[in-house]
N, C-alpha and C positions, 0 to 999 in steps of 0.2 A: 280434607285431609290433604296435607301438603306432601309433595313428593321430596322425599330426603335422599334420592340418590345422588351421592357425590362423586360417583365415578365419571360422571359427564361433565367436563371441562370446556367451558367457551373460552377460546383465545382472543383477549382484545385487539381490536384495531391497530391501535398505536404500535403493539409488538409486531405485527405484521409489516406495517408501514417502515419501521425502522429497520426490520430484518431485510427488506427490498433496498433500503438506502446503504445499509453496511454491505450488503452484496454487491451492489452497484459499485460502491467505493472500494471494494476488495478487487473487483474485476478491473478498475482503472490501476490499482497498484500493481496488478500484472503487467498491464500496458506498459505503465511506468518503469518497472522492471527491466523491459527487454528494450526500451526507447533508447537509452545510449548506445547500446550494441547495433541498433540499426541506423542510427544518425551518425555514429562514429566515423566511417569512411567520408561522410559530406563534411563534416565539423574538420575532421583532419586536414581535408584539402582546403577549407577556406582560412582555418586558422594557420596552416603551415605546420602542423604538429607531426613529429617524427613517431614512429612506432612505439618506442618507449615511453614517450609522451602521452600518446592515446593510450596507452597500456596502463599507465598511471591513473588515468581518469576511471577506467573501468575498474582497476584495482580498489579506488577511494570509494566509488558508488556501494560495491559490496562489502568491504570491510566496514563502511559506516552503516550499512544496513544491518549488519551482523550485530554491530555496536547499538543500534537502535532497539533492535531485540533485547539487549540485556539491560537498557536505561528505562524500559516500559516498567512502570511501578504499580502500585495496587489500585492507583487511580485511574483506571482503564480509559473512562471517557476523556479526561484530562489528556492523557497521552494520545488517544486517538485524535484530538483536536490539535495538539501541538503537531503531530506528526502531518496530519493536512495541511496544516499552517505552514509547515516547513516545504513542503511541497511545493505549494501554490508560489510562496516567496521565492523560493529558489529559482523556480521555472521565470518568473517575471524578471528577477535579476539576471539571470543567464541569458535572455533575450536582448536585454538593454546593454549589458558592460561587456558580454562574451568572454574574450580570453584573458582579459586583464586578471580577473579572479575567479576562472573556471575550476580551479582545483579545490579551493575552500567551498564554492558554490555546490560542486557534485558531491563533496563529503557530506555537506547537509542536507542536500536532496537525499543521498542514501540513507541517511540517518532518520529523515522523516518517512522514507518507505518503511525501514525496519520497525520504526515506532507504530506506524498505521497499520501495518500487517499483523503484527504482534498482538497489538491491543484488540483489533478486530476479532483475532482467533480467541483471544481468551474472552471477550465478551460474550461469543457466541458459545464458549465452553461453559461458562458461568451460567448464561441464560437457560441452556438446555442441558443440564446435568445427567437427566435420563435419557435423552437422545442424543447425545453428543457426538456419536459416531457418525450417526446420519447427517447432521447438520453441519459438521464439518467437513464431511465429504461433499456437500453442497458448496459449501464456501471454497473449497478447493477446485471445484468444477468452475465456479466463477471466477476464480484466479485465472484458471488455465484458459479459459474463454477471452479474457482480456489479454493476456499474453500472445494468444495467437492472433487476434484480431489487431493488437497494436501495430505490428510492423505494416500491416495494409494502411492504417490509417496516418502512420507518420511516413 
């Protein structure tokens, strides 16, 4: 006689692995969010920025991050990939070109942050609709751990 107890569900390993990867990535977005604020005094000194110019960099990052949340569409995985690609590309460009195109680069960096954070939250929300609150609480913990550890690393 076969056991037909359907209340016991085994979670597949790929879901656990992808959850760990998404959490780690979300932790990095926490670090990435605070990165400019931590590095701004050094950047301002190296590039000779006035306070208003440095403030514009912060404004552009946070404005674009909010915009990134808005442009994240129904294709969450694609938005996640685009967000992280923007983060990687902009960090590379900023390291090479510096001040020449810093304002545009910081804008697209913020856009990538907004897209990555929003699509990750929505993926978690979609994946665990029955246990959404607990999973999003974990995700927020991962973000804050990254934001707290970020200044130490930078």
